[in-house]
TITI-746336 format. One record per residue: x, y, z of N, C-alpha, C, O in turn; residue in one letter. Coordinates in pm, whole numbers, plus 50000, padded with zeros to 5 digits. Layout:
<atoms>
XYZXYZXYZXYZa;...
</atoms>
This chain:
<atoms>
500834987950000500005000050000500875012650000500645022049923m;501885012650088502785024150098503585025749969503795036849920i;504035014149914504795014849790503955020349676504425028149594k;502695016249673501785021149569501575036249581501555043549483r;501405040549708501215054849734502445062849689502305073249625f;503625057949724504865064749685505005065149534505455075149477i;504605054049469504695053449323503775063749258504175070649164r;502545064849309501585074549255502105088749273502045096949181v;502615091649393503175105049420504345107949327504455119049274i;505215098149308506395099949224505995102849079506555111749015s;505015095149029504555097248891503955111048876504215117948777i;503145115248974502535128648968503575139748972503445149848904n;504615137749054505675147749061506425148748928506745159648882l;506685137148868507385137048739506545144048633507055152048554i;505235141048633504325147448537504305162548559504325170248463v;504265166848687504245181048719505515187948670505465198748612l;506675181548695507955187248652507985188648499508395199048447v;507565178148428507565178548281506615189248229506935196448134v;505425190348292504465200548252505015214548273504865223248186l;505655216848388506225229948415507325233448314507385244648264l;508185223548286509235225848186508635229448050509095238647984l;507615221948011506995224147881506285237547875506425244947777a;505505240847979504765253447981505735265247984505515275347916i;506805264048064507805274848072508475276847937508715288247897n;508775265947867509395266747734508445273047634508845281747557w;507175268747635506175274147543505995289247567505895296947472i;505945293247695505815307547727507005315447674506855326647626c;508205309347683509395315947631509335317747481509705328347429g;508865307347410508705308147264507695319047228507915326747135v;506595319647303505565329747277506105343847298505865352647216f;506845345947408507395359247436508375363547328508375375047286l;509215354147284510195357447180509525360147046509945369046972r;508465352547015507785354446887507015367546882506775372946774s;506615372647000505865385147005506745397247031506265408547041n;508055394847042508985405847065509155413746936509385408246829r;509045426646950509185435346832510635435146784511555437846861s;510815432046656512155432146598512455446246549511805451246457e;513415452646611513645466746582514115469346439513935480346387r;514705459246376515155461446237513975462846142514145466746026w;512765459746189511565461546108511015475846114510085479146041n;511575484146199511105497846213511425505846087512325502346012l;510665516746064510915524845942512305530845935512755534745827p;512995531546049514375536746050515285529045955516225534545899n;514985516045937515865507345858515225503445725515635493545663y;514225511045681513505507745558514425507345436514175499645343a;515475515445435516365516145319517295504045310517795500845202d;517525497445423518435485845422518105476745540518795476845642n;517045468945526516605460245636517625449145664517765444745779r;518325444745562519335434345582520435439345676520875431945764a;520855451745656521865457545745521295459045886521975455845984l;520045464045897519425465546027519355452446102519615451846222g;519015441846032518925428646095520295424146146520405419046257r;521335426146065522685422346107523125430246230523795424846318k;522765443146235523135451546350522575445646479523285444746579i;521305441746477520685436546600521065422046627521065417746742f;521395414546523521925401046546523265401746616523525394146709e;524125410946571525395413046640525185417446784525815412246876d;524275427046802524005432246937523585421047032524015420747147y;522745411846985522245401047071523305390647104523105382247191n;524445391247035525525381747064526575387547159527485380447202r;526455400447193527435406847280527365400747420526275398747475i;528525397747478528595392447614529475401747698530165410347646k;529425399847830530125408847922531025401048019530835389148043h;531975408148073532855402748177532885412648293532505424348277r;533345408048408533475416948524534545427448497535585424548436y;534285439548543535275450248529535335457948661534305462048713h;536555459948716536675466248848536055480148855536265488548767p;535275482448959534705495348999533505499848913532715508048958f;533375494548793532215498248712531185487048703530025489448672t;531605474748730530695463348732530875453948615530965441848636g;530935459148493531035450548376531585458348257531595470648256w;532025450948159532495456748033532325446047925532395434147954k;532105450347800531885440747692533135432447664534265437247674t;532905419747629533985410947587534325413847440533525419647367k;535505409747400535895411647260534935403947170534445393247205s;534685409547053533715403646960534005408646821534415420146802y;533785399946722533965403946583532765399346502532465387446495s;532065409046442530885405946362530805414846240531655423646222g;529825412746155529695420646031529525435646055530005443745977p;528825439246165528535453446190529105458546321529155470646344t;529525449446407529955453246542531245446246579531365434046566t;532215454046624533505448446665533945454546797533995466746813n;534265445746892534725449947024536175445847039536525434247016i;537035455247077538455452447091538735444947222537855443647307q;539955440247236540315432547356540195440647484540005435047592n;540295454047473540165462547591538705465747626538445473447718n;537765459747553536345461747582535725473747515534545476347535g;536505481147435535995493047368535525489647227536155481747156l;534425495747187533925493647052534835500446950535345511446973r;535025493646842535915498446736535365511046670534175511846637y;536245520846651535885533246583536695533846454537825538746453t;536115528746343536915527046220537415540046158538435539846089p;536725551246180537125563646113538325570446176538885579846119q;538725565846295539825572846362541155565546341541195553346335t;542215573246331543565567846325544285572446451544585584246468k;544565562846538545175566246667546625570446647547455562746598i;546905582646685548245588246674548525595846802547775605046838n;549595592146872549885598147002550205612946994550205619947095t;550475617846873550765632146860549485640346844549515652646856t;548365633646818547095640646803546455643546938546725636847037q;545595653846940544745655747056543715644647056543235640446950k;543355639947175542415628847186541075633647239541005642647323s;539995627347190538655629847241538095616647290538065606847216v;537655616347416537185604047480535705605447512535295614347588h;534905596647453533455597047472533035586647576533355574847564f;532305591247679531795582247783530265582547781529655593047757f;529665571247806528215570747811527735556447822528515547347850g;526425554447801525835541147806525725535247667526575537747581g;524685527347645524535520347518524245529647402524525526247287s;523695541547429523475551047320524795556347266524945558447146t;525765558547355527095562647310527815550647249528505552147148m;527665539047309528265526747255527785524447112528555520347025w;526485527247089525965526346953524945515546928524895510046819g;524105512247029523045502347008522105507146898521575518246904e;521905498646798521065502346684521855507246564521275510646461g;523195507646577524035513046469525235503946444525655496346531s;525785504946326527015497846293528215505346349528085516646396s;529385498946344530605505446396530825519146335531245528446404d;530555520546207530895532946137529875544146159530095555446116s;528735540946227527715551246246527385553746393526305558646424t;528305550446483528145554546623528475569446634529025575246541t;528135575346746528435589546766529935592246756530325601446683i;530795584746826532235587346814532765585346672533625592846627p;532255575146601532735572646465532365584146371533185588446290s;531145588946382530725600046296531465612946331531765621046243l;531755614746461532575626146502533965625046441534505634846389f;534545613046447535895610946392535915613446242536895618746189a;534845609746173534755611846028534815626745994535385630545892y;534215635046080534185649546055535385656846115535605668546083d;536155650046200537245656846273538495648046269538845641746368n;539145647746155540285638846135541495642546220542405634346235h;541525654546276542695658746353542715652746493543705654146565s;541615646146533541535640346668541665625146664541225618646570y;542275619646768542215605346795540985603046883540875609046990a;540065594546839538765593346904538605579546970538955569346911v;538095579447092537895567247169536435566347216535885576047268y;535845554647198534465552247243534485543647369534695531547362n;534275550047485534255542947612532835539147654532625534447766h;531865541147566530475537847600530325523047633530935514547568g;529515520047733529255506247771527755504547798527095513747846q;527235492947768525815490547783525365492647927525915486748020l;524355501247944523665503848072524465512348171524005514348283a;525645517348134526395525748225525625538748253525045544748162y;525625542848380525085555948416526235565448449527395561648437n;525925577548490526965587748511527965583848619529135587348610s;527495576648722528405572648830529415562348780530585562648819r;528975553248695529885543448638530855549948539532025546148532q;530385559748464531285566948374532365574248452533515574848410n;531975579848567532965586448654533985576248704535185579048706l;533505564448744534415554048792535375549548683536555547248710a;534885548348560535755544248449536765555248417537905552348383e;536335567748428537265578848409538385578148513539555580148479l;538045575548638539045574248745539995562648714541195563748734v;539455551448665540305540048627541385544348528542545540548540n;540985552248431541915556148325542935566448375544115565848339k;542475575748457543405585548513544405578748605545585582448608i;543935568748681544845561748773545925554048697546985551248752s;545645550448572546645543748489547535553648414548435549748340r;547265566448434548095576648371547745579348226548565584948154g;546555575548182546175577948044545905592748020545255599348101e;546405597947909546255612047874544945613947798544675607047700k;544135623347844542865626347778542755641447758542625648847855m;542795645747634542755660047606541335665647620541135676247680d;540355658547565538965662947575538115650947615538245640047559i;537255652947713536365642247761534925646847747534575658047785v;534085638047691532665640847674531855630547751532015618547728v;531005635047843530055626247912528675628347850528225639647835f;528025617247815526715617647749525765609147835525735596947823y;525005615847921524245608748026522815613548038522405623347975d;522065606548119520695610448153519725598948149519015596348246g;519705591848037518725581148017518895569948119517925565448179v;520125565348139520345554148231520205558248377519805550148461n;520535570748408520315575648544518815575948574518385572948685d;518015579648473516565580548493515905566848493515065564048578a;516265558448399515545545648384516045534648476515265526048516s;517345534548510517895523448588518095526648736518455517848813f;517875539248776517915542648918516505544548975516345545149097l;515495545348889514115547148935513425534348980512445535249055c;513865522348940513215510348992513195510149145514175514049209p;512095505749201511895506149346513005498949422513375503149532t;513535488249366514515480049437515945485649431516855479749488e;516145496949364517495502549350517595515949421516765524749403i;518635517149504518905529649576519935537849500520535533149403d;520125550249545521065559449482522235561749577522005564749694v;523505560349531523905556549396523755541449374523765533549469p;523625537649251523475523549217523635521749068524055530948997g;523305509749020523315507148876522325496148846521725490348937h;522145493248720521085484248675521155470348738520125464348767r;522375465248760522525451348801522695449448951523095438548994l;522415459649031522535458149176521745446149228522315437949300v;520455444649194519705433049245520305419749201520355410249280p;520755419049076521345406649025522655403449096522895391949131s;523505413649117524765411549186524525406649329525205397649376f;523555412549396523265408649534522855394149543523215387049637q;522085389649444521625375749445522735366149404522975356049471k;523405369449293524335359849234525725359949298526335349349311r;526215371649336527565372449391527615370249541528585364849594l;526575374349609526615373949755525535365049814525305365149935y;524865357349729523875347849779524545334949823525715332649795g;523795326449893524295313549938524175303349825523665306549717s;524645291049850524505280549750523035277949720522665274549608n;522205279749823520765277949804520225287949703519345284749623t;520765300249706520325310549613520585306449469519735308549383t;521745300649442522075296249306521125285449259520695285349143y;520795276349350519865265549315518485271149282517845266949186i;518045280749364516735287049341516725294249206515745293249132v;517795301449175517875308749047517815298948930517125301548831i;518535287848941518545277848835517165271648815516695270248702m;516515267948927515185261848919514155271648864513275267948786l;514285284348906513345294648856513495296248705512505297548634e;514725296148657514975297748514514395286048435513825287948327k;514545273948488514085262048418512565260548417511985256448317l;511935263948531510545260148548509525271548545508375269348504f;509895283648586508845293748602509165307648547508275316048542v;510395310448507510755324148471509895329348355509335340248364r;509795321748249508995326248134507515327148166506805335748115n;507055318048251505655318548293505375331448369504375338248343i;506265334848462506085347048540506215359448453505475369148471l;507155359148358507305370548267506055372848184505645384148159n;505435361748140504205362948061503065368248146502275376548100l;502965363448270501935368448361502125383248387501165391048384i;503375387248413503665401448441503355410248320502945421748335n;503555404748201503295412448079501825416548069501505427248019r;500935407748117499515410548106498895415848234497685417748242f;499725418148335499165422948462499985434048525500045435148647s;500635442348440501465453348490500665462848578501135467048684d;499445466448534498645475948608498235470148743498235477248844e;497905457348745497485451048870498645450348969498435451149090a;499855448748917501015447449005501515460949056502325461349148n;501045471948996501535485049036502825488448964503375480148892g;503315500548985504505505148915505765498348968505885495549087s;506695495748877507995490248915508965501248956510085498448998a;508525513848945509385525348971508835533749087507645533249118y;509725541449149509275549649263509845563849260510115569749364n;510025569249138510515583049128509385593249115509435603949175c;508365589949036507255599249016506595602449150506105593549219a;506585615249186506015619549313506935618049432506575621949543g;508125612349411509095610249519510195620749505511245618149445n;509955632549560510875643849541512275640749592513265644749531i;512345633549704513655630549763514505622149668515675625249646e;513925611449611514715603049521515015610249390516105608849335k;514055617949339514295625649217515485634949236516355635749149v;515525642049348516645651249375517955643749394519005648549352n;517905631949456519115623949473519705620249337520915621249316q;518845616049247519325612049114519825624049035520915623648978i;519035634649030519405646448952520665653049007521595655848931a;520705655649137521885661849197523095652649187524215657349166n;522865639649203523975630149192524595630549055525815629949042g;523775631448951524305631748816525105644448790526185643948732m;524585655848833525335668448816526635667948895527665672848848i;526595662249015527825661049095528835651849027530035654649029n;528365640848967529275631948895529955639448781531155637948758n;529185647448709529755655448602530765665548656531835667448597w;530425671948768531325681948826532645675648870533715681448848t;532565663848932533785656848974534605652648853535825653548854m;533935647948748534645643948627535375655848566536525654648525a;534715667248562535325679348508536565683448588537595686948532k;536435682848719537565686348806538755677148780539895681748770t;538495664248769539565654448746540225656548610541455656348600l;539415658548507539945660348373540815672848365541915672448310v;540315683948421541065696548415542325695948500543335702148467e;542265688548612543465687048696544565679548623545745680648659a;544185671948520545165664448442545385670648305545865664048212n;545035683648292545355691148172544385689848057544695694147946g;543195684048081542225682347974541055692047983541005700448073g;540115690647891538895698647890537695689247892537785677847846q;536595694047946535455685247971534145691947931533935703747956f;533275684147868531905688647847530955677247884531305665447870i;529755680747930528725671047965527475673847882527145685447856a;526805663247842525605664647759524445657147822524565645247854v;523325664047840522085657347879521465651847752521025659347664l;521445638647742521035632347618519515632447601518785633147700q;519045631847478517595631547454516995617947486517695607747490p;515695617747509514945605447530513565607047469513075618247453g;512945595947434511665596447360510525602147443509495605847387a;510685602747577509625608047663509665623147676508725629347727y;510745629247630510885643747640511135649447501511555642147411v;510895662347483511035668347352509825665047265508795660447315g;509965667447136508855665547041509285657246921509015660846806n;509955646246949510415637446841509245629346785508195628146847a;509445623846668508445615446603508535601246660509525594346638k;507505596946735507565583946803506315575546777506035566146852v;505555578746674504315571346648504565557046602503635549046594d;505815553746572506165540046529506565531246647506875519446627h;506565536646769507055529346886505935526246985504945533346993l;506125515347060505285512147175506125515047299506995507047335e;505855526247364506675530547477506055525847609504845524047620l;506915524047708506505519447840505915531047920506655539847965d;504605531047938503955541848012504295541548160504245551948227n;504655529948213505035528948353506315536948379506455543548482d;507255536148285508515543548299508325558448272509035566648329l;507395562048186507265575648134507245586448242508095595348240k;506315585748338506185596148440507435597148526507845608148565d;508055585748556509275585648637510435592048561511205599848616n;510535588548434511585594148347511445609248338512425616648353f;510225613848312509975628248298510295635548428510795646748424i;510005629448543510305635648673511795638548686512195649248731s;512625628848647514075630548655514545641148557515345649748592i;514055640648435514495649948332514055664348361514785673748332y;512875665948419512445679448458513385685148563513775696848556n;513755676848661514675681348766516045684548708516665694448746a;516515676148616517815678648554517795691448471518715699648481l;516775693348391516685705348308516625717948392517265727948360s;515845717548501515745729148589517075732348656517455743948668n;517785721848698519095723848763520095729448664520845738648696t;520125723848544521055728548440520775743048405521705750948389i;519495746648394519145760648363519595769948474520085780948447d;519425765748599519785774348712521295776148725521765786748767s;522055765748691523505766548702524115774848589525085782148610l;523555773648469524025781348353525525779548329526235789148302d;525985767048340527395764148313527615762948163526785757248092y;528715768448115528955767947972529515754447926529745752547807d;529725745148018530245731947982529185721047987529475709447959w;527945724548024526845714948023525885718547910525445730047898i;525555708747828524675710847713523415702347727523485690547760y;522285708347701521005701347703520595698247559520235707247483d;520665685447522520355681347385518965675047373518685667947276f;518085677347471516795670547470515915674447352514925667647323t;516255685347285515465689547169516105685247036515625689146929d;517155677347042517945674146922517135666846815517415668346696a;516145658946857515415650846760514005656146732513145648746686f;513795668846760512485675046733512375678146584512505689746543d;512155668046505512075669646360511215658446302510935648546369r;510805660046178509875650746115510625639446045510635638445923d;511245630946125511885618946072511965608646184511965612146302e;512035596046146512115585346246513555583746292514455580746214y;513755585746421515105585346478515205574746587516125566546586i;514285574846682514325565146792513975551046743513115549346657y;514665541046801514305527046777513715520746903513255509246900v;513715528147012513025524847136512995537647218513055548547161d;512885536647349512715548947427513965557747433513875569347473f;515125552447394516345560747401517325558247288518045567447249c;517385545947235518375543047131517905548146996516705549446971h;518855551046911518535557446783519275550746669520235543346690v;518795553246548519475548446428520545558546387520755568646454s;521225555646278522395563546238522085578346220522935586746249a;520885581646172520565595746150520555603646281520915615446284n;520135597146390520185603746521521595605846568521925616446623g;522455595746548523855597246588524545608246509525415615246562n;524165609946384524735620746302524395634346361525245643246367r;523145636046403522715648746464523515651746590523985662946610i;523655641546675524375643546802525855646046777526445654646843i;526465638746685527905640546660528205654646612529225660546648s;527315660146530527525673846480527375684046593528125693746600k;526415681746682526235691046794527415690246890527835700446946r;527935678346910529115676946996530325683446930531155689646997i;530435682146798531525688846725531475703846748532505710246769s;530285709346743530115723746767530495727346910531125737646934e;530105718947006530425721647147531925721147171532475729547242a;532585711247113534045710247128534735721947059535735727047108i;534195726046946534765737546877534655750346957535465759546942g;533635750747044533405762847124534125762647259534015772047337a;534865751847285535575751147413536515763147428537305766147338l;536435769647540537295781247565538475777247652538465766547713s;539455785647657540635782947738540315783247888540925776047967e;539375791547924538985792148064537715784148084536905783247991t;537515778348199536345770248226535735774048359536385780048444s;534475770448375533725773348497534085763148603533845751148585n;534645767648712535115758448816534125757148932534475751549036h;532895762048915531925760949023531555746349047531535738448954h;531265742849171530745729749206529345731349263528975742049312t;528575720649255527185721149300527085719049449527645709449502l;526375727749516526095726249659524735719449674523715724949633n;524725707449731523485699949743522465706949832521275703749827l;522915716549912521975723450001521345735549936520485742149996n;521765738549811521195750249742519735747849707519095756549649e;
</atoms>
């Protein structure tokens, strides 16, 4: 009797495990099949084959641990995307010459060039128009201003010479610091690091089992019940966190400027555009309304602070894409035409750099 009972229970457990595996797999197939392929957007209408290759390369990019910033891309070679052994994306238009003045671009995936080939990233297009400079693309996926500051410190500590440094920030500070589970300062992978790096052996087992049996099921449920679950963000209406993020970003820029100038260089910072602000053409996109109000809260605070400071080294580019053409491929990334607009504006900003600079720092109590 007991053996029969155990046998029945065992069979039911096996059936349950197989069903969960199958349902989780089917949910994963459904989610992937319903995922919008960005190369189908009107941005790539002139060359869809190239657009497809760009995103195929992007989906193959992998990362490794990098001290003080968290991660950096691994080397990679593809038809449209190439990552060097030092983790930096290749800038084909530049010829590195130690006798040239150097321009170093820091930022997240928009600076790195998500949605574009090697030759049409912001640094590459800048290099194409400014042959007298040696150009470096330090952009990394999901980096915010605090991580860019940390990477700048890494390079200064190694004695690297940087004549001109450009920080291109805003989107990742707004979107990746607003989630409820992330405090300021922080970065996108804080929750993952806490679980995976500092969890117990039991944590790893739970993560593995969740991935095998329920992750896709939960993702599908969450997709259809976002409103019922409430917002994943806590910036909208939270003045304290909004000010922490906005002031923190300006302070990161101020510290970067101080460091660069102390080592004989010049610095400019750019508040990058996003699809939730300005008057860009976005009727081809499905934007996340949950993020929208939180994003706008951060950008309003940043714009107000930048206006009040009136520093000649901070540029607000949020109106850069206010024109009748398709530029965004999601809420922040853009196709080559957007990078062209930004590279030209940065060229103008660098051309306007004066010998004297504003040395004011931000007082958080102001």
